[in-house]
C-alpha positions as CSV (number, residue, x, y, z in Angstrom):
1,X,0.0,-0.2,0.1
2,X,2.7,2.2,0.7
3,X,4.1,2.3,-2.5
4,X,0.6,2.7,-4.3
5,X,0.6,5.9,-2.0
6,X,3.8,6.6,-2.8
7,X,3.0,6.2,-6.4
8,X,0.7,8.0,-6.5
9,X,2.6,11.0,-5.0
10,X,5.2,11.2,-7.3
11,X,2.5,11.5,-10.2
12,X,0.9,14.7,-8.3
13,X,4.3,15.9,-7.8
14,X,4.6,15.8,-11.8
15,X,1.8,16.5,-13.0
16,X,2.0,19.7,-10.3
17,X,5.2,20.5,-12.1
18,X,4.0,19.7,-15.2
19,X,1.5,22.9,-15.1
20,X,3.7,24.9,-13.6
21,X,5.8,24.7,-17.0
22,X,3.1,24.7,-19.0
23,X,1.6,27.8,-17.3
24,X,4.7,28.9,-17.3
25,X,5.2,28.9,-21.2
26,X,2.0,29.3,-23.1
27,X,1.1,32.3,-20.8
28,X,5.1,33.5,-20.8
29,X,4.6,34.1,-17.5
30,X,8.7,34.6,-15.4
31,X,9.7,32.1,-13.3
32,X,9.6,32.3,-9.6
33,X,13.0,32.8,-7.2
34,X,12.8,30.1,-4.8
35,X,13.8,31.5,-1.2
36,X,17.2,31.0,0.2
37,X,15.0,29.8,3.3
38,X,14.3,26.7,1.2
39,X,17.5,25.6,1.0
40,X,18.2,25.8,4.0
41,X,15.4,23.7,4.6
42,X,16.6,21.0,2.7
43,X,19.7,20.5,4.7
44,X,17.2,20.0,7.4
45,X,15.3,17.3,5.8
46,X,18.3,15.6,4.5
47,X,19.5,15.8,8.8
48,X,15.9,14.2,9.2
49,X,16.9,11.8,6.5
50,X,19.8,10.4,8.6
51,X,18.9,10.6,11.8
52,X,16.2,8.2,10.6
53,X,18.7,5.9,8.9
54,X,20.5,5.8,12.1
55,X,17.6,5.3,14.1
56,X,16.6,2.2,11.6
57,X,20.6,1.2,12.1
58,X,20.3,1.8,15.9
59,X,16.8,-0.7,15.8
60,X,18.6,-3.4,13.8
61,X,21.8,-3.4,16.0
62,X,19.0,-3.5,19.6
63,X,20.3,0.0,20.9
64,X,17.7,0.9,22.7
65,X,19.0,4.5,23.8
66,X,20.5,5.8,20.2
67,X,17.2,4.3,18.5
68,X,15.1,6.4,20.8
69,X,17.6,9.7,20.2
70,X,17.3,9.6,16.6
71,X,13.8,8.8,16.3
72,X,14.0,11.7,18.7
73,X,16.1,14.0,16.6
74,X,14.0,13.0,13.0
75,X,11.1,14.3,15.2
76,X,12.6,17.4,16.1
77,X,14.3,17.9,12.6
78,X,10.5,17.5,11.0
79,X,8.9,19.9,13.5
80,X,11.9,22.4,12.6
81,X,11.4,22.4,8.9
82,X,7.6,23.1,9.7
83,X,8.3,26.0,11.1
84,X,11.2,27.1,8.9
85,X,9.0,26.3,5.7
86,X,6.2,28.5,7.4
87,X,9.2,31.5,7.8
88,X,10.1,30.9,4.4
89,X,6.3,31.7,3.8
90,X,6.0,34.6,6.2
91,X,9.1,36.2,4.6
92,X,8.1,35.7,0.9
93,X,4.4,37.9,1.8
94,X,6.7,40.0,3.8
95,X,8.5,40.9,0.3
96,X,5.8,40.8,-1.6
97,X,5.6,37.9,-3.4
98,X,1.7,36.5,-2.8
99,X,0.1,33.9,-3.9
100,X,-2.0,36.5,-6.0
101,X,1.2,37.8,-7.3
102,X,2.1,35.8,-10.1
103,X,0.8,32.1,-11.4
104,X,4.5,30.5,-10.9
105,X,4.0,31.9,-7.4
106,X,1.0,30.1,-6.8
107,X,2.4,27.0,-8.1
108,X,5.5,27.9,-5.2
109,X,3.4,28.2,-2.7
110,X,0.7,25.0,-3.5
111,X,3.7,22.8,-4.4
112,X,5.3,23.3,-1.3
113,X,2.2,23.4,1.1
114,X,1.2,20.4,-0.4
115,X,4.6,18.6,0.3
116,X,4.3,20.1,3.9
117,X,1.2,18.5,4.5
118,X,2.9,15.5,3.5
119,X,5.2,16.0,6.4
120,X,2.7,16.4,8.2
121,X,0.9,13.8,7.8
122,X,3.8,11.5,8.6
123,X,4.9,12.9,11.8
124,X,2.0,11.2,13.7
125,X,3.3,7.8,12.4
126,X,7.4,9.1,13.7
127,X,6.0,10.0,17.0
128,X,4.2,7.0,17.6
129,X,7.3,4.9,16.9
130,X,8.8,6.7,19.8
131,X,6.2,6.8,22.2
132,X,5.9,2.9,21.7
133,X,9.6,3.0,22.2
134,X,9.5,4.8,25.4
135,X,6.2,2.7,27.0
136,X,7.7,-1.0,25.7
137,X,11.7,-0.7,26.6
138,X,11.7,-0.4,29.9
139,X,13.7,-3.1,31.0
140,X,15.7,-5.8,29.2
141,X,12.6,-8.9,28.6
142,X,10.5,-6.0,26.8
143,X,13.6,-4.5,25.1
144,X,14.3,-7.8,23.3
145,X,10.0,-8.6,22.3
146,X,10.5,-5.3,21.0
147,X,13.8,-5.5,19.0
148,X,12.7,-8.8,17.8
149,X,9.2,-8.0,16.6
150,X,9.0,-8.5,13.0
151,X,5.9,-6.4,12.8
152,X,7.6,-3.6,13.9
153,X,10.8,-4.0,11.9
154,X,8.3,-3.9,8.8
155,X,6.6,-0.9,9.7
156,X,9.9,1.0,10.7
157,X,11.7,-0.2,7.0
158,X,8.0,1.6,5.4
159,X,8.1,4.2,8.0
160,X,12.1,5.0,6.7
161,X,11.0,5.0,2.8
162,X,8.1,7.5,3.6
163,X,10.3,9.6,5.1
164,X,13.4,9.6,2.4
165,X,10.8,9.8,-0.2
166,X,9.6,12.7,1.2
167,X,13.3,14.4,1.3
168,X,14.2,12.7,-2.4
169,X,10.8,15.1,-3.4
170,X,11.9,18.1,-2.0
171,X,15.0,18.4,-3.0
172,X,13.5,17.2,-6.8
173,X,11.5,20.3,-6.1
174,X,13.6,22.9,-4.9
175,X,16.3,21.8,-8.0
176,X,13.4,21.8,-10.2
177,X,12.4,25.6,-9.4
178,X,16.2,26.5,-9.1
179,X,16.7,25.4,-12.6
180,X,13.6,26.7,-14.0
181,X,14.6,30.3,-12.4
182,X,18.0,29.6,-14.2
183,X,16.3,28.7,-17.9
């Protein structure tokens, strides 16, 4: 099911970027320049991808403390990404680059908002993993049961795939807007 979701998301964002290109070319609208904060947000998401990888590795190595720590860091990096994305939109508005400034600007807001919505949608699952780990990893027996659960391992793998997909998607979007601005 996750891979159907990811395929659907990939098609959605490809359609939105194709619509952006079509609108830009047919209406002769100038490209939109992405805020520098989007680049910083890319670094935050890459950091979240790294900490998610480390959480998965810690899980596979039965390292309770590191597993919980990296899940917590991934949550904080995701929340910071959301705050910085909101700040980027505020700065765009402050610079009089509003949603109604141009068609291409509207696409920038729409595409970045849809991406943010998917980060928000994944956050409860990430938090649930963290809370479950905190509650269930209290003594050596419960730690052993937690780490040996094949269902948990599968869910963690799927969550990691989703997180990396969102990061890759963001990198695609930033590169897409940056290249469009240069052309």
